[in-house]
Each structure stands twice: as structure tokens, then as C-alpha cells.
C-alpha positions in Angstrom: 0.0 -0.1 0.2 1.1 3.5 -0.7 2.0 5.5 2.4 3.6 8.6 1.1 1.9 9.9 -2.3 4.6 12.8 -2.5 7.5 10.4 -2.5 5.6 7.4 -3.8 6.9 5.1 -0.7 5.0 1.9 0.0 4.8 0.1 3.7 7.0 -2.5 2.3 9.7 -0.3 1.3 9.6 1.3 4.7 9.5 -1.9 6.4 12.7 -3.0 4.6 14.4 0.2 5.4 13.9 -0.8 9.0 14.6 -4.4 8.9 17.5 -4.4 6.6 19.1 -0.9 6.6 19.0 -0.5 10.3 16.7 3.0 10.5 15.3 3.6 13.9 12.7 6.4 13.1 10.3 7.4 10.1 12.6 10.4 9.2 15.5 7.9 8.9 13.6 5.7 6.8 12.6 8.4 4.3 16.0 9.4 4.0 17.4 6.1 3.3 14.8 5.8 0.7 16.0 8.7 -1.0 13.8 11.8 0.3 12.6 13.4 3.5 8.9 14.0 4.4 7.2 16.8 2.1 3.6 17.6 3.1 3.7 15.7 6.3 0.2 13.9 5.7 1.8 10.4 6.1 4.0 10.8 9.2 1.9 9.4 11.7 1.4 6.1 9.6 4.9 6.0 8.6 6.1 6.3 12.5 3.4 3.4 13.1 5.1 1.2 10.7 8.5 1.8 11.9 7.4 1.3 15.4 5.8 -2.1 14.5 8.8 -3.3 12.6 11.4 -2.5 15.1 11.4 -5.6 17.3 11.8 -7.4 13.7 15.0 -5.3 12.9 18.1 -7.5 12.0 21.0 -6.9 14.1 24.0 -5.6 11.9 27.5 -7.2 12.5 30.2 -5.0 13.3 33.0 -4.7 11.0 
């Protein structure tokens, strides 16, 4: 489902950013996808998605 119409971000992309890229906030997720928030209408939804995905986040190995 599209979460952000301004940037065209989907819930799946946001979940992947959390699980695989180690982001810890909606702002970080959007930046990792290429842009920050535009109008902000999607912020609450994006925050909810990130918060629900954080327990499933992969632990990144230290180099």
C-alpha cells in the first residue's frame, strides 16, 4: 500500500528500510529511501509502521 504519495513510498519499502538498513525512525527511513517528508500527511502512518517493525530489525554485524 502507498503510504507517501508525495514520494511514492510503500509500506513494504519502509519495512525493508527498518529490517535491513537499520533505521530507527520514520525520518531515517524516508532519508534512506531517498527523500525526507514533504507535506507530512503520511508521518503518523510511517511512524506506526516503523515502530511495529523495530522488533523485527536485523542486528547488523560489526565490521
